[in-house]
N, C-alpha and C positions, 0 to 999 in steps of 0.2 A: 413410609411413603411421603414424598414431598410434592406438593402442588405448586407450580410456578405459573405466574400470569403476568403478561406484559403486553401493552397495546392490544393486539388482536388475538386475545385468547378467549376460550369459551369455558364457562362454568356451568355445570349441570346442577340445577337445584332439585334435589330429590323431593323436597316437599311439594314443589309446584310442577315438576317435570317440564321446566322451561329452560330453553337454551338461549343465553344472551351473550353479547359481546361487551367486554369492558373497554372503555375508551378514554384512557388517560396515560400519562407518561410514567406513572410510578408502577412498581411491580411488587406483588405480595409473595413472600416466601413463607409458607406455612408448614412448619415441621411439627410432627405429632408430640414432640417433647418440649421444644424451645418456643414454638409459636412466635416467631419473630416477624416483624414487618420492617421492611427497609425502604428508604427512598434516597434521593440524591444527597439530602442534607442532614439526615438524622438516623439514629438507631433507636427503634422503639419496640416495645414488647406488647403484644396483644394479650391481655390477661382478662378480658371482660367478655361475657357472653351477651353483650348489648351493642347496638349500633344506633346512630342518630341520623335523622333526615331534616334537611333545611327546605321548608316550603316557600314558594314564591311569596313575596311581600304582600301581593294583592289578594292572597287567599284569606278568607275569614275562617272562623271556627267551624262553620258547617262544611266548608270545602275540605278542611283537614279531616274532620270526622268521617266524611264520606270516603275519602282516600284510605283512611285507616280501616274502615269497614270492608272496602273492596279487597284489600290485601291482608286482612286478618291480622292487623298489627296490634301488639299488646304493649301499651305504655308502661314505663317503669317509674314514673313519678311526675313531678311538676316540669313544665317546659324548661329547657336548658337556656333558652334565649327566645327572643321574639320569633315565633313561627319555627322554632327548632325544638324537636321532640326526640327523646330517647326511647328505644323499643327493645323488647326482650327477644333474643335468639335462643335456639336450642342449646348451643354450646359455643365455644370460641370460634371454631372453624365456620359455623353457621353464621356468626356475626360478620365474617369476611365475605361469604358468598351472598348474604342478603344485601350488604351495602354495595357490593359490586353489581348486583342485579338492578337495584334501584338507580344506581349511578348510570348504568347502561341505558335505562329507559329514556333518560334525558329530560323528564318532566320537571324534576326538582332542581333546586339550586345546589344541593350537595347531598351526599350519602356516604357516611364514613363509619368504620368500626370505632368503638370507644377504645382508646389506647391508654396503657399505663406506661409512662416513660421513666426510665431509670435516670435519676439526677444525683448530683453531688451536693453535699451541704454547701450553702452559699455564705461566704463571708463578704464583707464590703471593704472598700479601700479607704474609708474615712480615717483621718489622722488618729483619733482617739478610740477607734473601735475596740482595740485590745483592752481598753479600760472598761468597756461596757459588759461587765460580768453578768448583768441581768439577762443579756441576750445569749451569750455563750460563755459559760464559766468553766474554764479549763484549769482552774486553780489560781488564776491571777486575782480572783476576788473570793476570799473565803474558801469554801469547800467546792471542789470540782462537781459539776452537775447541778449545783443549786442555781438554776436558771429557768427560762421559759421555753427552751428548745426552739428558739427563733430561727436559727440557721437551717434547721430541718423544715420549718414552716415556709421559709422563703423559696424553697424549691417548688412550692405549690402556689404561693401568692405573696404579693408585696403591698397590697392595699390599693392598687391602681383602680381609679374610677369611684372610689369611696371618699366621702368628705367627713372629717371630724371637726365639730365645733368646739372650741375651747372657751367655755363660759367662765371668765376669771377676771383678773385685774388688768388685763391687757395682753397683747401679743405683738411683738416687734415684727411686723410682716415684711420689713425690708432687711431682716437679718440674713446674711449670706447663706445660712444653712436652713432657712425656713422659706425664703421668698420663692424658691422654685416649686414649692408645694402650696403656696398661697392660692386659694380658690378665688378667682376673680369675681368681684361684686357680691360676695357672701358675708364679708366681715362687717361689723358695725360696733361703734362705741356708743353704748346706751347712756353713758355718763355725760359725754360731751356732745352727743347727737351728731356724729359724723362717721365717715367710712374708714377712718384710720384708728384701729384699736390700740396702737402703740402707747403704752403708758408705764407699766411697772414690770418687775422682773419675774414674778411668780408664774403668770400665764405663759411667758416666753419659755421658761424652763419646762413647764408641763407640756407645751407643744413639742419641744424637742424630744422628749421621751416617747411621745406617741408617733410623731411623723416628721422628724428632721430628715432632710434629703439624704439619701444614701448613695454611695458610689460616686460622689462628686469630689473625692480626694481631700476634703477638708472636714475638720470637726468630728461630729458624731452622726450616727444614723438612727432613725426612729424604729420602733417595733414594726410599723407599717410605713416604710420609708418612701413609698410611692403614693401614699394617700394624700388627699387634699386637706388643707387647713383653713379654717375660718375663725378669726378672733372675734369673740363676743364679750365686750367689756361691760361688766355690771358692778364690780367693786370699785369704789372711789379710792382716792389716795389714803384715806384713813380706814379702809376696809369696811365701809358701810355699804349696804345695799338699799335700793328702793324697790318695793315689791312690784311696782308697775314695770320697772326695768327688767327684773328677773322674769316676770311673766311674759313680757314681750320677747326676751331672748330665748326662752324655752320654746316659743312658737315661731321663731324667726326662720324663714326660708325652709319650710317643712318638706319641700320636695328637693331642695338643694343640699341640705345638710343631713347626713344619715345618722350620725352619732353625736351625742352631746356629752362632753366631759366636764364634770364639776369637781374640782379638787379643793373645795372649801365647804364650810358648814358653820353651824353655831359655834361660839367659843367653847373650847374643851374644858371639862371639869364641872364642878358643881354649879358654877355661875352660868353655864351654858346648857344645862340639862333642860329637857322638856321644851324645846323650841320647835314648833311645827310650822310648816308652810301655811301661809294665809289662804283663805278660800280662793282668792284670785290666782295664786300660784298653783294650788291644787287643780283648779280648772284648766290652767295652761298645761299641766302634766297630762290631763285627760285628752286635751286637744292634740298634743304631740303624739300620744300613743294611738289615738284613733285615726288621725288624719296624716301623720307623717309617713314619708316613703310610700305614697300612694296607698295608704290604708294598712300597710304592713307594720307601721309603728316606728317612730324614732327610738333608737336604743339610747337610754339615758344611764350614764355611768357616774357613780358618786362615791366620794371618799368616805370611808366608814368612821373616821375621826381619830384624833391623836391624844385622847384623854386617858388612854391606858386603863388601869384597873379602877380609876376613880370616875370613870364615865362608862356609859353603855351606848353602843350604836343604836340600840332600839329607842333611845331617848332623843335621838337626832331625827326630827320629823322628815328630813329630806332623804337621808340614807335609809330611813325606816319605811319609806313608801314602797309599795309593791311594784310601782312603775320604774323603780331605779335598780340598778345593779350595784349593791354595796360592796366595796372593795377594802379588804384588810391588808396589812403589810407583814412581810417576812424578811429575814436578814440573809446575808450571804452564808450564814451557817445553817440555813434551813429551819429556823425556829421563828416564832412570832417576835416581831419588834416590840419592845416593852411599851412603847407608846400606843400600839395598835389596839383599838377598842374591840371588844367582843360583843356578840349579840346574835339572836336567832334570825335576824334580818340579813346577816352577812352571807352572800352567795359564794364569794371567791376571794382568794388571796393572791397577791402579786409581790415580787421581790422589791425591796426598797432599802433604805438606810436602817441603822440600828445595830449593825454588826461591825466588822472590821472596815468595811468600805461603804461609802455612800454611792450616789448615782451621778454619772457623767451626762451632761446635757447642755443645751444651748442656754445662754445667759444674755442679759441686756448688753448691748455693745458699749464699749468704753468702760467706765468704772461705776456705772449706775446700778449694777446688779449684785448678785451674791459674791462674785469675784471682783474685788476692788483693786486687785494687783498687789495687795499687801501680804497675803498669806503665802508662805513659801511652798506649801503643799498643793496649792491650786495651780491651774494652768497659767502659763505666761500670756497666752492669748485670752484676754479677759472677755471675749465674746462667748466663752465656755466656762463651765464650772464642774468640779467633781464633788461638790458638797450638797447636792440636792437630795431631798428625802421626804420621809413622812408618808402617810397615806395619800398625800398630794402627789407623790411620785408613783406610788403603786397604781393609782387610778388610771392614768394615761397608758400604762402598760396594758391594762385590760381593754381600754378603748382601741389601742392599736391592734390587739388580737381580734377584736370584733370586726375591725376594718378588713383584716385578712379573711375572716369568715364570710363577710358580705361580698368580697370580691369573687370568691369561688361559688357562692350561692346567694345572689341578690334577692331571691324570693323568700328568704327567711323572715319570719315575723319576729317581733320583739320578744314574745314568749318562747319561740324556738331558740333564739340566741341565749336566753337564760337557761333553758333546758340543756343545750349543748355545752355551755360552760360548766354546768354542774356535772354532766356525764363524763366529761373529758378531763376533769381536774386530777392532779396528782396528790395523793396523801403524803404529807411531809410530817416531820417531827413525830415519828411513830410512838415515842414514849410519852407524849402528851396525854394526860389522863382522861381527857374528855372525848376522845374518839369513840364513836359508837356506830352501829348499823341501824338505819331506820327500817321501817316495815317494808320498804320496797327494795332493800338490799344496798342502798347507798351508804357510803361511809361519810359521816357528818361530824362537825365539831363547831361549837359556837365561836371559837377563836378563829377558825380558818374557813368556815362555811363548808364547801365540799372539797376544799384543798387548794393547792396552788395552781394557777392557770398554766396549761400546757398548750402553747401555740400550735405545735405540730398536730397534736391529737385533736384540738378544737377545729382546725382547718380541715383535717381529714374527715372528721365526723360531719362537719357542715357540708362538705362536698357530696357526701353520700346520704344526707338526711332524707332525701326523697320527699314524700308528702308531708306537708307541715302539720303541726298539731291541730287537733279539732278546735272548733270555735270555743272561746272561753264561756263558761257558765259558772254559776255560784249557787250555794245553798241560800236559804232565807237567812235573815239576820236573827240569830238566836239571842235572847236577852232575858235576864232575870234580876230581880231585886234580891239581894242577899241580906244586907243590913246586919252583919255579924262582926263582932270584934275580932281582930286578928290576934291570936295568942302571942303574948309578949315573950320574946327570947325563947321560943319553943320550936324545936325542929319538926314537930308534927304539922305546924302551920294550920291554915284554914283552906279546905278544899271545897270546890263547887263544880258540878258537872252538867253537861248537856248530852242528851241522846239525839244525835243528828240522824235524820231520816233519809236525806238524799245520798245517793251513791255516786260520788264523783272521784276521779283520780286527782289528787291534791297537787296544786302548784304553789299557791299562796294561802296562808291563813292569817286573818286579822282578828286580834283580840282587843276589846275595848274594856278598860277598867276605870272605875270611879272610886277613889279613896280620898274623901274630902277633908279628913281631920288628922292626918298623921304629921307630926312636927319634925320628923327626921327621915327624909326620903331614902337616904343612904342605907338605912337599916333593912329595907325591904328587898326580898328576892321573890321572883315569880317563875313558875314552871308550868309548862303545858304538856299534857300527856294525851296522845292520840289513841284511837281505837286499836291501833297496831301495838300499843304498849311503848311507843317511843316517847321519851321525856326530853324536852328541850328547855333550856334555861333562857327565858325571855329577858330577865334582868337579874344581875348578880349584886351582891352586897358591895357598897361603895363607902369605905370607912370615912373618907374625907369629904363626902358630899353632905354638907350640913344643912342644905336647904330643906324646907318643909312647907307648911301651909302658907308661908309668906310668898311662895312662888306658885306658878301655875300647876306643876306637879301632875298627880294622877287624877285630874278632873276630866274624866272621859277620855283619857289618853289612849291612842290606838297603837298597838304593838304588832308588827308584821313578823311572821315566821315563815321562812322559806325551806326549813330543814326537814319538813314532812313531805317533801316532793316525792311524788310517785305512790304515796300511800292511798288508802281508801278513806273517804270521809265518813262513811256510814258507821255509826256506833257511838261509843261513849267518849266524849272529850272532857278532860278535867283540868281546871286551873287550880294551882296551889299557890297561896301567898304566904310567905314566911317573914316574920319579924325576927331578925338575927341578934338583937341587942336589947338590953333592959331600958326601962324608964319611959320611952316614948311609945305610945299606943295609938291605934287607929282602927277604922272600920272599913271593911269592904262593903261599900254601899250597893254596887251593882257591877255586872260585867256582861259582855256580849261576845259573840263568836260568829264569824262568817268565813266560809271556805270558798276559794276560787280554784277552778280547774277545768277538767273536761269530763263529759258525761260518760259513764260506763254502762253499756247496755246490760239489762238483766239476763238476756239471752243473746246468743251470738248474732252479730250482724256483719262481722268482718271476715275477710278471706285470711289465709295464713299470712302472718306478718313476715317481712323480709328485712334483712340487714346485711351490710357488707362486713365481713370479718376484719378485725384489727389484729395486727401481730403483737403478741405479748412478749415473746422471747425468740431467740434464734437469729441466725444471720443469712438464711437462705433467701432466694429470690422467687419463690413459688408465688403463683397468682393468689390474691386474696380470695378466700372462699365466700360464697353467698349462702346465708342461712335462711331457711324457711321454718317457722316454728309457731306453735300455738298449743291449745289444750282443749279437751272436750269432756263432756259428761255423758256417759252411756254411749259414746261414739256418735252423738247426734250432731255435733258441730265442731268447728276448728277455728279458734280465735285467739287473738293476743291477750285479751282481757276476759276474765271470767268472774262472775259474781252470782252465787247461788244462795237461795234463802235457807237451805237445809244441808246437813251433812251429805256428801255426795261421793260417788265413785268418780275418779278422775283419770283421764288418759292424757299423758304428756307425749307429744309427738313433734318430730322435727326431721327435716332433711337438709342436706348440704350439697350444693352444686360446686363442682370443682375438685372432687375427691379423686385420689389415685390409690392404687393398690398399696396396702400397708398403712394407710392413714387410720388413726384411731379417734374415737369420739369421746368427748369430755362433757359430762353433765354434772352440775352442782345445784343443789336446792338449799335456799336459806328459809327456814321455817320458824315462825314466831307464834306462840299460842295467843289466842284471842284475849283481849283485855288483861294483859299482864305487863309488868315493867321488867320482867326477867329477860335478859338477852336471849336471842334466838339461837338456833342450832343449825350447823351446816351438815348436809348429807351429800353423798356422791353415789353414782351408779357405776357398777363395775361389769355390767353385762349379764349378771345373774340376779343381783338384788341391790338394795340400798344399804349404805353403811355410813357411820359417822365419819366426818372429815374435819381435819384441823385447820383448813383454810389456806394452805400453801399451794399456789398454782402448779408448781412443778411436781407436787406430790399427788396430783389428781390421777387416779387410775384411768386408763382408757380401754376401749373394747372395740372390736371390729364387727360390723353387721353387714352382711353381703347385700341386703336390700338397700340399706342406706348408701352403700358404696356406689350404687347406681343412681343416686340422687333422689331416692324415693323416701317418703315419710314412713316411720315405723313407731309403733307404740312402745314406750319405754317403761311405763308403769300403769298397772291397774290396781286400784286398792281403795278401801274405805278410809278416807283421811280425816283426821281430827280438825275441829274448827281452828282457824287461824289464818295468818298471812303467809303466802308463799312467793318467793322470787326465784325463778329458775333460769340458770345461766347455761349457755351452750358454747362449745368450743371443739376444736379438733387439734390433735397432735399429728403433724405431718411425719411421714416416714423419716424425714431428715432430722426430726427433733423439734422443728419450729412449732410454736403454739399460736393458734389464732382463736379469737373469741368474739362473740357478738356482744357489743357493749350494752344492748337493750335487752333486759330480761323479760320473760313472761311473768307477769305479776298477777297473783290470784288472791282472792279473799273468800274463804269458805266459812259459813256460820250456820 
């Protein structure tokens, strides 16, 4: 049956038994299979069971709340815009009838169904776009597909309305491919104390990667080619910084600049290890995080470092800060760049130089930059270069992706941005030996963090993020004096543990170590093992780092670990210090631990969690399903997070909205025993019971449940479970073969 409506048509709302007249020029054509909305200028597909209302600008929160109460409206998350809220309908057709009803009343400024529009991948007409393999790699740069999926992301966002600050050695704001995005009045030269940051070439190249103007027919396009740019010069001509300048730049225009990009850090190698921000700069970080973007926090993106195996990003106090997003580099072959440092502080990787091709970007005009006109392989137009690279180039790639994310969801906090980048990253270089699953089911690696940034996935997840993360909280600072000699050249090392009492969901861990008397820092390795049994390498052996007690070293050095993200803090945390070579010995004087994250209620306080499904495979155009999921003990509650003090019977439940006949359900559980370093085990449910599973998505068995086909929840498992950590993933296999999954698992800790 097809329902048509145009100008003077009547919609019968069964829920309200109200007859209303729609009053506008567009018509809706709702077919029970295609669900298409048409108007004079576009072809759009209604795939959402939600609609949104625009309230008059003079209404305050109480006016909106009263209107919602009167009409029994159910919000779906944070406001979409000022006085614009999204609401849940029963199904897709109900989203049309509801929006038509509220539009006909005439009280509000707008009432519309949420639409999903089919778009084509967008390329841009810039001269050298074909060389920008980091954006779309079809084989012109290394291996096809080794890119950030930028063209898919541009169908959703281009960075409009978001400003990226380039804190560097300058930015040529009158460059023909940058001036169109130069944010008026936001740039500042802290070295010369004026408004023109034009100085050297590095910052100009960085800016081009992040946000060179796109579709202007010249040069290159940036990752967020419609984002604003502000140049913040803090490096002088000899690459020195003054701490007051850096602190001022970090806090500059807190409401005008959304993202701060820093593609610099301490000198790489042994002579640059153990360089920490001063208290003044640390205070500026805290101000930017707490006050930037109207309290949501400035997003600070920092280069992980180019010291390769002879350095560790955890020893760079800037990239090592939990307030920054540390970015590593990969090549056009999809492997780590040899210069890219590793560390447990690294959140994400982005493509850069080190393979067959480097990065094409803007350069200082004339012959003042990287392209002096003498190299036959560089561009004839010396305002551009194809020779940029390093983690300096990888970092603005991530800054550009963050700009795309903030365009589709300006309400994201700085911690939300970090969480989304982690959840949407692509695992690359699968044969790298350090990949592992943490206790929350995330794939992690000290070389790559959570993987390579995927712009399309990050933007899609940002758009559907809904309610932001709970307020940050932390454990107390655990601290102990150890005063024991670290065994020399002994793989057993020296271990020390804390029993953490607070039950938080982890986002950042800070470990402080004091080793005052070792004369060869490069011999030392450090590992941290969580209650979930996940071991991360904080610092690796560095053969050529000959520094020792003659440098600052491990005198109360703070190491940040982001790779335990999603795990539970409660339980035993163990630090292991190893001396990997003979002759030099030292003492672990003391160490401390503090965990930052969100509070987990001991008993349920949350409603069923909701997420929008993401397509994992297939080519169909079916609407993305909506998952509702949670877990309960003894059927007493239904919640996303669970923590019980004793062994417990557990019910896993979920429902999916948007199912059709023939769709099958996919459920996988990653289980890791409590207080073990042994890798966990995957199980899957086939409709009758649980079985071991090898981890291949296409190999997951599915099953059909008639109750769930109606969008209802159903118990999947009742049983007496052993102590340990559980991460439960949900998905469906459409009758067409397309697979969708919820990227956010239910995460449980039973002990």
